[in-house]
DOVEXLUM-26358 format. One record per residue (C-alpha): residue number from 1; residue in one letter; z, y negated, x negated. Coordinates in nm, 4 decimals, always signed. Example, Ala and Ser with C-alpha at 12.3 -4.5 7.8 and 13.67 -1.06 7.14 Angstrom:
# residues 2
> 1, a, +0.7800, +0.4500, -1.2300;
> 2, s, +0.7140, +0.1060, -1.3670;
This chain:
# residues 395
> 1, m, -18.4663, -14.7009, -23.4375;
> 2, t, -18.3069, -14.9472, -23.6770;
> 3, s, -18.1230, -14.8420, -23.9899;
> 4, t, -17.7919, -14.9271, -23.8247;
> 5, e, -17.8629, -14.6895, -23.5343;
> 6, a, -17.9709, -14.3943, -23.7488;
> 7, v, -17.6126, -14.3402, -23.8692;
> 8, f, -17.2661, -14.3595, -23.7172;
> 9, t, -17.1620, -14.7203, -23.7730;
> 10, s, -16.8196, -14.8795, -23.7776;
> 11, i, -16.6515, -15.2162, -23.8056;
> 12, e, -16.2909, -15.2269, -23.9210;
> 13, i, -16.0466, -15.5155, -23.8836;
> 14, c, -15.7262, -15.5506, -24.0880;
> 15, a, -15.8925, -15.3234, -24.3429;
> 16, g, -15.6370, -15.3744, -24.6205;
> 17, a, -15.7250, -15.2036, -24.9474;
> 18, g, -15.9432, -14.9434, -24.7794;
> 19, g, -15.7167, -14.6546, -24.6785;
> 20, q, -15.8678, -14.6251, -24.3311;
> 21, a, -16.2159, -14.7159, -24.4567;
> 22, i, -16.2067, -14.4334, -24.7123;
> 23, g, -16.1025, -14.1814, -24.4482;
> 24, l, -16.3595, -14.2944, -24.1929;
> 25, h, -16.6277, -14.2931, -24.4619;
> 26, e, -16.5355, -13.9348, -24.5478;
> 27, a, -16.5569, -13.8481, -24.1783;
> 28, g, -16.9161, -13.9716, -24.1697;
> 29, f, -16.8960, -14.3345, -24.0601;
> 30, k, -17.0897, -14.6096, -24.2369;
> 31, h, -16.9208, -14.9488, -24.2436;
> 32, l, -17.1029, -15.2588, -24.1257;
> 33, a, -16.8039, -15.4858, -24.1852;
> 34, l, -16.4532, -15.4689, -24.3283;
> 35, v, -16.2416, -15.7690, -24.2254;
> 36, e, -15.9294, -15.8468, -24.4293;
> 37, i, -15.7301, -16.1670, -24.4734;
> 38, d, -15.5527, -16.0845, -24.8010;
> 39, p, -15.7667, -16.1994, -25.0967;
> 40, h, -15.6444, -15.9234, -25.3301;
> 41, a, -15.7198, -15.6489, -25.0761;
> 42, a, -16.0609, -15.7988, -24.9963;
> 43, a, -16.1395, -15.8047, -25.3696;
> 44, t, -16.0316, -15.4402, -25.3911;
> 45, l, -16.2769, -15.3487, -25.1152;
> 46, r, -16.5628, -15.5407, -25.2740;
> 47, s, -16.5112, -15.4003, -25.6223;
> 48, n, -16.4832, -15.0371, -25.5126;
> 49, i, -16.7828, -15.0536, -25.2803;
> 50, a, -16.9931, -15.2149, -25.5536;
> 51, t, -16.9207, -14.9434, -25.8118;
> 52, r, -16.9360, -14.6214, -25.6080;
> 53, t, -17.2634, -14.4355, -25.5692;
> 54, n, -17.1472, -14.2610, -25.2511;
> 55, w, -17.1007, -14.6066, -25.0939;
> 56, a, -17.4611, -14.7069, -25.1571;
> 57, w, -17.5238, -14.7570, -24.7841;
> 58, e, -17.2373, -15.0053, -24.7658;
> 59, q, -17.3647, -15.1857, -25.0750;
> 60, q, -17.6725, -15.2702, -24.8722;
> 61, h, -17.5286, -15.3100, -24.5212;
> 62, c, -17.1544, -15.3847, -24.5331;
> 63, d, -17.0047, -15.7341, -24.5227;
> 64, v, -16.6557, -15.7523, -24.6725;
> 65, l, -16.5140, -16.0552, -24.4939;
> 66, e, -16.2072, -16.2243, -24.6386;
> 67, m, -16.0829, -16.4008, -24.3281;
> 68, d, -15.8383, -16.4111, -24.0405;
> 69, v, -15.9576, -16.1622, -23.7790;
> 70, n, -15.8968, -16.4299, -23.5136;
> 71, d, -16.1858, -16.6211, -23.6708;
> 72, f, -16.4159, -16.3184, -23.7000;
> 73, q, -16.7368, -16.3533, -23.4979;
> 74, p, -16.9611, -16.0468, -23.5344;
> 75, d, -17.2763, -16.2266, -23.4252;
> 76, t, -17.2442, -16.4877, -23.6998;
> 77, h, -17.0463, -16.3205, -23.9804;
> 78, l, -17.2489, -15.9998, -24.0168;
> 79, t, -17.4988, -16.1525, -24.2566;
> 80, k, -17.6304, -15.8224, -24.3922;
> 81, t, -17.6917, -15.6771, -24.0465;
> 82, g, -17.7790, -16.0021, -23.8752;
> 83, s, -17.8882, -15.9891, -23.5145;
> 84, t, -17.9696, -15.6155, -23.5253;
> 85, l, -17.6183, -15.5264, -23.4018;
> 86, q, -17.6324, -15.5681, -23.0261;
> 87, p, -17.3491, -15.5035, -22.7789;
> 88, r, -17.3039, -15.1310, -22.7039;
> 89, k, -17.4807, -15.0299, -23.0287;
> 90, l, -17.1752, -15.0056, -23.2571;
> 91, d, -17.0302, -14.6558, -23.2797;
> 92, l, -16.6696, -14.7340, -23.3747;
> 93, l, -16.4421, -15.0360, -23.3814;
> 94, a, -16.1309, -14.9485, -23.5801;
> 95, g, -15.8271, -15.1305, -23.7097;
> 96, g, -15.4723, -15.0927, -23.8295;
> 97, v, -15.3340, -15.3952, -23.6477;
> 98, p, -15.0214, -15.5479, -23.8091;
> 99, c, -14.7134, -15.3268, -23.7938;
> 100, p, -14.4213, -15.5768, -23.8151;
> 101, p, -14.4195, -15.6598, -23.4416;
> 102, f, -14.3326, -15.2960, -23.3660;
> 103, s, -14.1659, -15.1713, -23.6854;
> 104, h, -13.8109, -15.0355, -23.6774;
> 105, a, -13.7566, -15.2304, -23.9997;
> 106, g, -13.8242, -15.5600, -23.8226;
> 107, k, -13.7138, -15.7425, -23.5075;
> 108, q, -13.9614, -15.5528, -23.2849;
> 109, l, -14.0758, -15.8658, -23.1055;
> 110, g, -14.3926, -15.6921, -22.9852;
> 111, r, -14.6229, -15.9227, -22.7908;
> 112, d, -14.3928, -16.2169, -22.8727;
> 113, d, -14.4673, -16.1778, -23.2438;
> 114, e, -14.7422, -16.4124, -23.3633;
> 115, r, -14.8709, -16.1317, -23.5841;
> 116, d, -14.9545, -15.9108, -23.2860;
> 117, l, -15.3314, -15.8571, -23.2979;
> 118, f, -15.3750, -15.6100, -23.0124;
> 119, p, -15.5125, -15.8901, -22.7886;
> 120, r, -15.7686, -15.9842, -23.0553;
> 121, m, -15.8672, -15.6199, -23.0957;
> 122, l, -15.9262, -15.5948, -22.7212;
> 123, d, -16.1298, -15.9168, -22.7265;
> 124, l, -16.3560, -15.7585, -22.9879;
> 125, v, -16.3846, -15.4408, -22.7781;
> 126, k, -16.5017, -15.6551, -22.4875;
> 127, k, -16.7528, -15.8389, -22.7064;
> 128, l, -16.8953, -15.5454, -22.9022;
> 129, k, -16.8525, -15.2671, -22.6426;
> 130, p, -16.8444, -14.9979, -22.9137;
> 131, r, -16.8843, -14.6320, -22.8241;
> 132, a, -16.5355, -14.5556, -22.9574;
> 133, v, -16.2177, -14.7444, -23.0449;
> 134, m, -15.9464, -14.6407, -23.2907;
> 135, i, -15.6257, -14.8406, -23.3311;
> 136, e, -15.3517, -14.7488, -23.5781;
> 137, n, -14.9941, -14.8748, -23.5833;
> 138, v, -14.6395, -14.7712, -23.6678;
> 139, r, -14.4555, -14.5115, -23.4642;
> 140, g, -14.2297, -14.7873, -23.3258;
> 141, i, -14.4951, -14.8973, -23.0770;
> 142, m, -14.4332, -14.5705, -22.8918;
> 143, d, -14.0682, -14.6685, -22.8289;
> 144, p, -13.9608, -14.7037, -22.4632;
> 145, k, -13.9094, -15.0789, -22.5027;
> 146, f, -14.2853, -15.1218, -22.5462;
> 147, s, -14.3905, -14.9036, -22.2513;
> 148, d, -14.5011, -15.2050, -22.0433;
> 149, y, -14.7067, -15.3363, -22.3327;
> 150, r, -14.8707, -14.9970, -22.3855;
> 151, d, -14.9488, -14.9850, -22.0119;
> 152, w, -15.1197, -15.3246, -22.0405;
> 153, i, -15.3285, -15.2128, -22.3399;
> 154, k, -15.4350, -14.8940, -22.1603;
> 155, a, -15.5101, -15.0852, -21.8409;
> 156, r, -15.7198, -15.3311, -22.0377;
> 157, l, -15.9258, -15.0449, -22.1778;
> 158, q, -15.9539, -14.8013, -21.8871;
> 159, g, -15.8287, -14.9934, -21.5849;
> 160, g, -15.5007, -14.9499, -21.4055;
> 161, d, -15.1708, -15.1088, -21.3134;
> 162, y, -14.9241, -15.2662, -21.5539;
> 163, r, -14.6144, -15.4832, -21.5483;
> 164, t, -14.6469, -15.8443, -21.6634;
> 165, e, -14.3982, -16.0214, -21.8903;
> 166, d, -14.2214, -16.1723, -21.5896;
> 167, g, -14.1844, -15.8316, -21.4236;
> 168, r, -14.4653, -15.8536, -21.1648;
> 169, m, -14.7116, -15.5682, -21.1156;
> 170, a, -15.0759, -15.6467, -21.1901;
> 171, h, -15.4051, -15.4611, -21.2082;
> 172, d, -15.6879, -15.4693, -21.4623;
> 173, r, -16.0362, -15.3367, -21.3893;
> 174, g, -16.0664, -15.2283, -21.7524;
> 175, l, -16.3462, -15.2434, -22.0055;
> 176, g, -16.5050, -14.9084, -21.9247;
> 177, y, -16.3178, -14.6773, -22.1624;
> 178, k, -16.1071, -14.3646, -22.1407;
> 179, v, -15.7923, -14.3632, -22.3557;
> 180, c, -15.8284, -14.0065, -22.4758;
> 181, k, -15.5063, -13.9977, -22.6740;
> 182, w, -15.2297, -14.2276, -22.7939;
> 183, d, -14.9845, -14.0300, -22.9990;
> 184, v, -14.8171, -13.9944, -23.3366;
> 185, l, -14.9643, -13.8092, -23.6339;
> 186, e, -14.7472, -13.7221, -23.9346;
> 187, a, -14.9259, -13.7834, -24.2660;
> 188, s, -14.7621, -13.4831, -24.4363;
> 189, d, -14.9454, -13.2541, -24.1904;
> 190, f, -15.2695, -13.3695, -24.3531;
> 191, g, -15.1857, -13.3174, -24.7203;
> 192, v, -15.0248, -13.6560, -24.7835;
> 193, p, -14.7038, -13.5998, -24.9878;
> 194, q, -14.5078, -13.8502, -24.7823;
> 195, l, -14.3118, -13.8912, -24.4604;
> 196, r, -14.5410, -14.1344, -24.2786;
> 197, p, -14.5729, -14.1064, -23.8997;
> 198, r, -14.8464, -14.3264, -23.7531;
> 199, a, -14.9311, -14.3986, -23.3906;
> 200, i, -15.3050, -14.3652, -23.3221;
> 201, l, -15.4950, -14.4707, -23.0111;
> 202, v, -15.8408, -14.3218, -22.9527;
> 203, a, -16.0551, -14.4516, -22.6668;
> 204, i, -16.4161, -14.3587, -22.5909;
> 205, r, -16.6576, -14.5452, -22.3655;
> 206, d, -16.7000, -14.3816, -22.0255;
> 207, d, -17.0768, -14.3363, -22.0479;
> 208, v, -17.0387, -14.1709, -22.3894;
> 209, l, -16.7549, -13.9370, -22.2951;
> 210, k, -16.8626, -13.8294, -21.9437;
> 211, d, -16.7829, -13.4566, -21.9295;
> 212, l, -16.7228, -13.4160, -22.3037;
> 213, k, -16.3756, -13.3229, -22.4254;
> 214, y, -16.2052, -13.5127, -22.7023;
> 215, e, -15.9984, -13.2913, -22.9361;
> 216, w, -15.6947, -13.4471, -23.1083;
> 217, p, -15.6799, -13.3607, -23.4822;
> 218, s, -15.4925, -13.0472, -23.5786;
> 219, p, -15.2875, -13.0379, -23.9012;
> 220, t, -15.4914, -12.9469, -24.2067;
> 221, h, -15.1911, -12.8284, -24.4104;
> 222, e, -14.9473, -12.5617, -24.2965;
> 223, d, -14.7161, -12.6489, -24.5856;
> 224, p, -14.6731, -13.0073, -24.7053;
> 225, v, -14.7845, -13.1110, -25.0508;
> 226, s, -14.4756, -13.1888, -25.2571;
> 227, v, -14.4205, -13.4923, -25.4774;
> 228, a, -14.3796, -13.2514, -25.7703;
> 229, a, -14.7255, -13.1027, -25.7121;
> 230, a, -14.8905, -13.4356, -25.6335;
> 231, l, -14.7593, -13.6215, -25.9389;
> 232, e, -14.7287, -13.3484, -26.2029;
> 233, e, -15.0653, -13.4256, -26.3653;
> 234, t, -15.0277, -13.8036, -26.3816;
> 235, m, -14.6618, -13.7858, -26.4831;
> 236, r, -14.7516, -13.5582, -26.7724;
> 237, e, -15.0303, -13.7972, -26.8748;
> 238, r, -14.7776, -14.0819, -26.8915;
> 239, y, -14.5174, -13.8916, -27.0947;
> 240, a, -14.7688, -13.7126, -27.3189;
> 241, r, -14.8426, -14.0417, -27.4982;
> 242, y, -14.4945, -14.0128, -27.6463;
> 243, f, -14.4824, -13.6395, -27.7218;
> 244, d, -14.5496, -13.7244, -28.0871;
> 245, g, -14.3666, -13.9983, -28.2729;
> 246, p, -14.0196, -14.1534, -28.2488;
> 247, y, -13.9820, -14.0831, -27.8727;
> 248, a, -14.1057, -13.7227, -27.8890;
> 249, q, -13.7799, -13.5439, -27.8124;
> 250, l, -13.6752, -13.7939, -27.5459;
> 251, a, -14.0171, -13.7944, -27.3791;
> 252, r, -14.0319, -13.4163, -27.3510;
> 253, k, -13.6757, -13.4006, -27.2190;
> 254, k, -13.7352, -13.6753, -26.9609;
> 255, y, -14.0608, -13.5187, -26.8407;
> 256, d, -13.9030, -13.1734, -26.8080;
> 257, t, -13.6023, -13.3221, -26.6279;
> 258, w, -13.8240, -13.5060, -26.3791;
> 259, l, -14.0372, -13.1977, -26.3058;
> 260, e, -13.7354, -12.9717, -26.2639;
> 261, t, -13.5601, -13.2223, -26.0362;
> 262, a, -13.8679, -13.2711, -25.8165;
> 263, r, -13.9355, -12.8966, -25.7924;
> 264, n, -13.5737, -12.8175, -25.7130;
> 265, r, -13.5710, -13.0772, -25.4380;
> 266, d, -13.8866, -12.9253, -25.2923;
> 267, a, -13.7330, -12.5767, -25.2975;
> 268, e, -13.4134, -12.7093, -25.1400;
> 269, l, -13.6069, -12.8689, -24.8519;
> 270, k, -13.8665, -12.5950, -24.7933;
> 271, s, -13.7411, -12.5242, -24.4429;
> 272, k, -13.7093, -12.8974, -24.3629;
> 273, g, -14.0543, -13.0276, -24.4513;
> 274, g, -14.0501, -12.9873, -24.8293;
> 275, g, -13.9975, -13.2295, -25.1137;
> 276, i, -14.2187, -13.5082, -24.9861;
> 277, a, -14.1703, -13.8783, -25.0492;
> 278, p, -13.9997, -14.1212, -24.8131;
> 279, t, -14.2241, -14.3745, -24.6424;
> 280, l, -14.3806, -14.6208, -24.8865;
> 281, v, -14.3551, -14.9816, -24.7766;
> 282, g, -14.5667, -15.2730, -24.8872;
> 283, g, -14.2993, -15.5330, -24.8389;
> 284, s, -14.3434, -15.8976, -24.7563;
> 285, k, -14.4938, -16.1777, -24.9583;
> 286, k, -14.1778, -16.3736, -24.8811;
> 287, h, -13.9725, -16.1391, -25.0976;
> 288, g, -13.9741, -16.0794, -25.4708;
> 289, g, -14.1245, -15.8006, -25.6791;
> 290, a, -14.2205, -15.4625, -25.5464;
> 291, d, -13.9889, -15.1644, -25.5229;
> 292, l, -13.9983, -14.8340, -25.3358;
> 293, g, -13.8197, -14.9481, -25.0236;
> 294, p, -13.4686, -14.9932, -24.8814;
> 295, s, -13.1533, -14.8236, -25.0142;
> 296, r, -13.2057, -14.5007, -24.8203;
> 297, a, -13.5589, -14.4669, -24.9583;
> 298, k, -13.4388, -14.5342, -25.3124;
> 299, a, -13.1751, -14.2621, -25.2708;
> 300, s, -13.4432, -14.0170, -25.1548;
> 301, w, -13.6608, -14.1032, -25.4540;
> 302, k, -13.3657, -14.0475, -25.6885;
> 303, q, -13.3304, -13.6954, -25.5483;
> 304, l, -13.6958, -13.6451, -25.6450;
> 305, g, -13.6214, -13.7603, -25.9990;
> 306, v, -13.7857, -14.1007, -25.9542;
> 307, s, -13.6331, -14.4464, -25.9900;
> 308, g, -13.7154, -14.6637, -25.6900;
> 309, l, -13.5903, -14.9884, -25.8409;
> 310, g, -13.9357, -15.1152, -25.9292;
> 311, v, -14.2953, -15.0240, -26.0068;
> 312, a, -14.3954, -14.9129, -26.3565;
> 313, n, -14.6704, -15.0561, -26.5718;
> 314, d, -14.9808, -14.8440, -26.6135;
> 315, i, -15.0145, -14.6385, -26.9321;
> 316, a, -15.2001, -14.9003, -27.1361;
> 317, t, -14.9758, -15.1895, -27.0278;
> 318, c, -14.6635, -14.9819, -27.0884;
> 319, e, -14.7705, -14.9227, -27.4489;
> 320, k, -14.8733, -15.2847, -27.4995;
> 321, k, -14.5536, -15.4303, -27.3551;
> 322, e, -14.3353, -15.1487, -27.4932;
> 323, s, -14.1766, -15.1027, -27.1509;
> 324, e, -14.1120, -14.7294, -27.1955;
> 325, g, -13.7381, -14.7729, -27.1647;
> 326, r, -13.7731, -14.9216, -26.8165;
> 327, d, -14.0801, -14.7333, -26.6952;
> 328, l, -14.0177, -14.3799, -26.8242;
> 329, f, -13.6802, -14.3329, -26.9883;
> 330, g, -13.4391, -14.4912, -26.7398;
> 331, p, -13.1235, -14.3073, -26.6253;
> 332, d, -13.2623, -14.2452, -26.2738;
> 333, g, -13.5953, -14.1089, -26.3993;
> 334, p, -13.9419, -14.2627, -26.4273;
> 335, m, -14.0663, -14.5406, -26.2017;
> 336, l, -14.3989, -14.4826, -26.0282;
> 337, t, -14.7145, -14.6598, -26.1401;
> 338, v, -14.9447, -14.8160, -25.8814;
> 339, e, -15.1827, -14.5230, -25.9344;
> 340, q, -14.9052, -14.2746, -25.8567;
> 341, a, -14.8001, -14.4678, -25.5461;
> 342, a, -15.1645, -14.4504, -25.4365;
> 343, i, -15.1585, -14.0717, -25.4823;
> 344, i, -14.8461, -14.0564, -25.2642;
> 345, q, -15.0415, -14.2566, -25.0039;
> 346, g, -15.3366, -14.0154, -25.0167;
> 347, f, -15.5875, -14.2364, -25.1986;
> 348, p, -15.8457, -14.0605, -25.4156;
> 349, r, -15.7885, -14.0970, -25.7877;
> 350, g, -15.9992, -14.3750, -25.9322;
> 351, w, -15.9739, -14.6141, -25.6380;
> 352, q, -15.9023, -14.9393, -25.8214;
> 353, f, -15.6721, -15.2112, -25.6855;
> 354, t, -15.7110, -15.5761, -25.7835;
> 355, g, -15.4517, -15.8451, -25.8490;
> 356, g, -15.1218, -15.8265, -26.0344;
> 357, k, -14.8977, -15.5217, -26.0234;
> 358, t, -14.6955, -15.6438, -25.7238;
> 359, a, -15.0104, -15.7378, -25.5291;
> 360, q, -15.1616, -15.3973, -25.6078;
> 361, y, -14.8497, -15.2101, -25.5007;
> 362, r, -14.8295, -15.4011, -25.1731;
> 363, q, -15.1879, -15.3019, -25.0957;
> 364, v, -15.0920, -14.9381, -25.1486;
> 365, g, -14.7665, -14.9582, -24.9541;
> 366, n, -14.9337, -15.1185, -24.6510;
> 367, a, -15.2224, -14.8714, -24.6380;
> 368, f, -15.3158, -14.6101, -24.3793;
> 369, p, -15.3402, -14.2719, -24.5595;
> 370, p, -15.7092, -14.1825, -24.6011;
> 371, p, -15.6662, -13.8105, -24.5121;
> 372, v, -15.5165, -13.9018, -24.1727;
> 373, a, -15.7944, -14.1539, -24.1060;
> 374, a, -16.0492, -13.8873, -24.2026;
> 375, a, -15.9017, -13.6372, -23.9558;
> 376, v, -15.9081, -13.8876, -23.6708;
> 377, g, -16.2562, -14.0063, -23.7698;
> 378, k, -16.3904, -13.6507, -23.7620;
> 379, s, -16.2384, -13.5940, -23.4168;
> 380, i, -16.4199, -13.9044, -23.2881;
> 381, i, -16.7498, -13.8297, -23.4563;
> 382, e, -16.7620, -13.4865, -23.2925;
> 383, v, -16.7754, -13.6541, -22.9507;
> 384, l, -17.0292, -13.9121, -23.0691;
> 385, k, -17.2531, -13.6365, -23.2093;
> 386, a, -17.2388, -13.4415, -22.8851;
> 387, a, -17.3165, -13.7546, -22.6842;
> 388, r, -17.6070, -13.8406, -22.9147;
> 389, e, -17.7504, -13.4911, -22.8778;
> 390, r, -17.7147, -13.5252, -22.5024;
> 391, g, -17.9022, -13.8570, -22.5277;
> 392, q, -17.6489, -14.0544, -22.3265;
> 393, g, -17.4189, -14.3390, -22.4158;
> 394, q, -17.6793, -14.4770, -22.6528;
> 395, g, -17.7469, -14.8023, -22.4711;
């Protein structure tokens, strides 16, 4: 048995800054490749993998590929694994394919959007024939207007009828999978202090699944984690630098005001999901600097005592640039640092993002929350473990 078969392996496309990769790694998957087109996000993946002892397997086996997924060829680009990865040997092919084609914030062009990568994902499924497939997207793809497109995707995986773009009925024999579930998970049910519904598709190869039952993840948190609880430690760290000196009185007042505002908002919303954050957005490269989203999101942040008009400098840069007035002492409350935005997204503390502040924030805003990815990953790995013990679906 080769080293790549002794563990549960995965390849992830559209990997971003590692939100899904972190979660799947926690679930027990070992990454053979992470494919990402954005140079800053790819650099983030490389730097974190290189410096983390618990990613030692990936340091030896994982290719971080900075490239368009349309150009990705597993048989030539997996230099660390080489020819040892044969069709049907990969455990999981995963990917958060681009959201704009289906996002409520966009034009919802679906399959007519050049950024739609579902077809490429399905091409890779056909080529690699992994034991399991996981595809993440925005909730918008579950809208009625995309029902025909969802039918085509399911038919491509498991066989069945679907309606073509010109309205005709067609049939696909499928690729030999069972779409076990395609539904929405809410990030706040998994300890992420944010309103972030994501649509997840899980498909498992027929010879692996057989009579096994796939169990959709159950919420891990009965009560959501509030922004006040999630950010209290880091917010105090930021203000504490000014508790002595000329800003002492102002710093203590501003910190206390933020904490009280955030806690009060949480108490006010206890019966309606708690004081969690609105959905973080990464924004587009076509637009200017980063902020915390559209007007409605900014208004929600203000009710949590946070200014959504921009992203704050980190502690050291704030002191160096003397940007306290903007970052901490503004009339609408403190702005979030990139690190705090990452906490709101469910990243572990210490995960470092590369690039300038705007590039870092966009990586965070576009990420898939690691705790949700971990929950889905664990649900998949349970089936793969059972199949492995049964000794089927291994070829």
